[in-house]
C-alpha positions as CSV (number, residue, x, y, z in Angstrom):
1,M,13.1,-4.8,-9.1
2,S,9.7,-4.4,-10.7
3,D,9.1,-3.2,-14.3
4,H,8.3,0.5,-13.7
5,T,7.2,1.1,-17.2
6,Q,3.7,0.0,-16.1
7,G,3.9,1.4,-12.6
8,P,4.0,2.0,-9.8
9,F,6.3,4.8,-10.8
10,D,9.3,6.5,-9.2
11,L,9.0,10.3,-9.3
12,D,12.6,10.8,-10.3
13,E,12.0,8.8,-13.4
14,L,9.0,10.8,-14.6
15,D,9.8,13.9,-16.8
16,G,7.4,16.8,-16.4
17,F,5.2,15.1,-13.8
18,D,3.4,17.6,-11.5
19,P,2.7,15.9,-8.2
20,N,0.3,18.7,-7.3
21,A,-1.8,18.5,-10.5
22,A,-5.6,18.3,-10.3
23,G,-6.8,14.8,-9.7
24,L,-3.8,13.8,-7.7
25,I,-3.5,13.4,-3.9
26,N,0.1,14.3,-2.9
27,L,1.0,12.7,0.4
28,G,4.7,13.7,0.1
29,S,6.4,10.4,-0.5
30,M,3.4,8.9,-2.3
31,I,1.1,10.4,-4.9
32,L,-2.3,8.8,-5.5
33,T,-4.8,9.3,-8.2
34,A,-8.3,10.5,-7.1
35,T,-11.1,8.5,-8.7
36,E,-14.9,8.7,-8.6
37,E,-15.1,5.1,-7.5
38,T,-12.7,5.3,-4.5
39,E,-12.1,7.3,-1.4
40,V,-8.7,7.8,0.3
41,R,-8.8,7.5,4.0
42,L,-6.0,8.6,6.2
43,Q,-5.6,7.3,9.7
44,L,-3.8,9.8,11.9
45,D,-2.0,9.6,15.2
46,E,-4.1,12.0,17.3
47,V,-1.1,13.3,19.3
48,T,1.5,13.8,16.5
49,N,-1.0,14.2,13.5
50,Q,1.3,11.8,11.6
51,I,-0.3,9.6,9.0
52,L,-0.4,6.0,10.3
53,A,-2.2,4.4,7.4
54,V,-3.4,5.2,3.9
55,V,-6.4,3.1,2.8
56,V,-8.1,3.5,-0.5
57,V,-11.7,2.3,-0.2
58,G,-14.2,1.3,-2.9
59,H,-17.3,-0.9,-3.2
60,E,-16.7,-4.2,-1.3
61,A,-13.0,-3.6,-1.2
62,A,-10.1,-1.6,0.2
63,V,-6.3,-1.5,-0.2
64,E,-3.8,-0.2,2.3
65,V,-0.6,1.2,0.7
66,R,2.6,1.9,2.6
67,P,5.9,3.1,1.1
68,F,9.2,2.1,2.7
69,A,12.9,2.9,2.1
70,A,15.0,0.2,0.6
71,A,18.7,-0.3,-0.2
72,R,20.0,0.5,-3.7
73,N,20.0,-3.2,-4.7
74,G,16.2,-3.3,-3.9
75,E,14.6,-6.7,-3.3
76,R,13.5,-5.8,0.2
77,W,10.2,-7.7,-0.4
78,V,11.8,-11.1,-0.2
79,H,13.1,-10.3,3.2
80,L,9.7,-9.0,4.5
81,L,7.7,-12.1,3.4
82,P,8.8,-14.3,6.3
83,Q,8.1,-11.5,8.8
84,I,4.6,-11.0,7.5
85,A,3.9,-14.7,7.6
86,E,5.2,-14.9,11.1
87,A,3.0,-12.1,12.2
88,A,-0.1,-13.9,10.8
89,S,1.0,-17.1,12.6
90,Q,1.4,-15.2,15.9
91,A,-2.1,-13.7,15.5
92,G,-3.4,-17.3,15.4
93,G,-3.7,-17.5,11.6
94,R,-1.7,-18.6,8.6
95,A,-0.1,-17.2,5.5
96,E,0.4,-18.9,2.1
97,Q,2.9,-17.8,-0.4
98,S,1.9,-17.7,-4.1
99,E,2.8,-16.0,-7.4
100,G,0.6,-13.2,-8.6
101,P,0.5,-10.4,-11.3
102,V,3.2,-8.4,-9.5
103,G,5.3,-11.2,-8.2
104,T,5.4,-13.2,-4.9
105,E,2.5,-12.5,-2.6
106,L,1.0,-13.7,0.6
107,I,-2.5,-14.7,1.3
108,C,-3.0,-14.2,5.0
109,E,-6.0,-15.5,7.1
110,V,-6.2,-14.4,10.7
111,P,-9.0,-14.5,13.3
112,A,-11.0,-11.3,13.5
113,I,-14.2,-9.8,14.9
114,D,-16.3,-7.7,12.4
115,P,-17.9,-4.4,13.4
116,D,-21.1,-6.2,14.4
117,G,-19.1,-8.3,16.9
118,V,-19.2,-11.5,14.9
119,S,-16.1,-13.7,15.0
120,G,-14.6,-15.0,11.7
121,N,-11.5,-14.9,9.6
122,L,-10.0,-11.9,7.9
123,I,-8.4,-12.8,4.5
124,T,-5.9,-10.3,3.0
125,R,-3.5,-10.5,0.1
126,V,-0.2,-8.7,0.7
127,V,2.1,-7.8,-2.2
128,G,5.3,-5.9,-2.3
129,I,6.7,-4.0,-5.2
130,D,10.4,-3.2,-5.1
131,G,11.4,0.1,-6.7
132,P,14.6,2.1,-6.9
133,R,15.5,2.5,-3.2
134,W,11.9,2.0,-2.1
135,L,9.3,-0.7,-1.5
136,L,5.5,-0.3,-1.9
137,R,3.6,-2.7,0.4
138,V,0.0,-3.2,-0.7
139,T,-2.6,-5.1,1.3
140,F,-5.8,-6.0,-0.5
141,M,-8.9,-6.4,1.6
142,G,-12.4,-7.6,0.7
143,R,-13.1,-9.3,-2.6
144,P,-9.8,-8.4,-4.3
145,A,-8.0,-10.5,-1.6
146,T,-9.7,-13.7,-2.9
147,D,-11.2,-13.0,-6.3
148,D,-8.8,-12.4,-9.2
149,A,-11.5,-10.7,-11.3
150,A,-12.3,-8.3,-8.5
151,A,-8.6,-7.6,-8.0
152,R,-7.9,-6.4,-11.6
153,D,-9.2,-2.9,-11.2
154,W,-7.3,-2.5,-7.9
155,E,-4.1,-3.8,-9.4
156,A,-4.5,-1.3,-12.2
157,Y,-5.1,1.5,-9.6
158,I,-1.9,0.4,-7.7
159,R,0.1,0.8,-11.0
160,T,-0.9,4.6,-11.0
161,I,0.9,5.3,-7.7
162,V,4.0,7.4,-7.8
163,V,6.6,7.1,-5.0
164,S,8.9,10.0,-4.1
165,R,11.6,8.5,-2.0
166,G,13.8,11.6,-1.9
167,A,17.6,11.7,-1.9
168,G,18.2,11.6,1.9
169,A,19.8,8.6,3.6
170,M,17.2,6.3,5.3
171,A,17.6,2.9,6.9
172,P,16.2,0.1,4.7
173,G,12.7,-0.8,6.0
174,A,12.0,2.7,7.4
175,E,8.6,4.0,6.5
176,L,8.8,6.9,4.0
177,P,7.3,10.0,5.6
178,L,3.7,10.9,4.5
179,T,2.3,14.4,4.8
180,L,-1.2,15.7,4.7
181,P,-2.3,17.4,1.5
182,P,-3.5,21.0,2.0
183,D,-7.2,20.2,1.5
184,S,-7.3,16.9,3.4
185,Q,-10.1,17.4,5.9
186,P,-12.8,15.4,4.0
187,M,-10.5,12.4,3.7
188,L,-9.5,12.0,7.3
189,S,-10.6,9.2,9.5
190,G,-9.5,8.5,13.1
């Protein structure tokens, strides 16, 4: 398990924390900090209105954050690494494992077409942070995927996330349910 004294945090371990306080974006199982430099974009399923992805976007960068259920003994991340690497391989790319600031991570490079229709390679850095009965999967895109200096502010941002797994039984690997905050309309993207 990760050292949660520096975050990301578990809601059950924070005394007096108000997930609905000003400056926070409460998505149910994950609470994000709103900043002047970033925008939180929620991709929704048009039929069910369920959140499919949470992407925090900033200048020349973005991070996708996804909370999952994990077993009590944690360490779900070590089991996900080969699956992510295999997915990169099946997409015609590759994944290289390395050690980073929060532990083992994957640098993935897969063929992609940019919004202008130009073919190239998309490079992402995927990290997993094991918490008490949860896993936070973070995918860095843009400069933070390849530039350690550009990644520092994003890594600090990730450490402010609070995960609220809840007490209910869930299968390890199941995505924790995310809900729309009351005033979410400006954040939504399809």
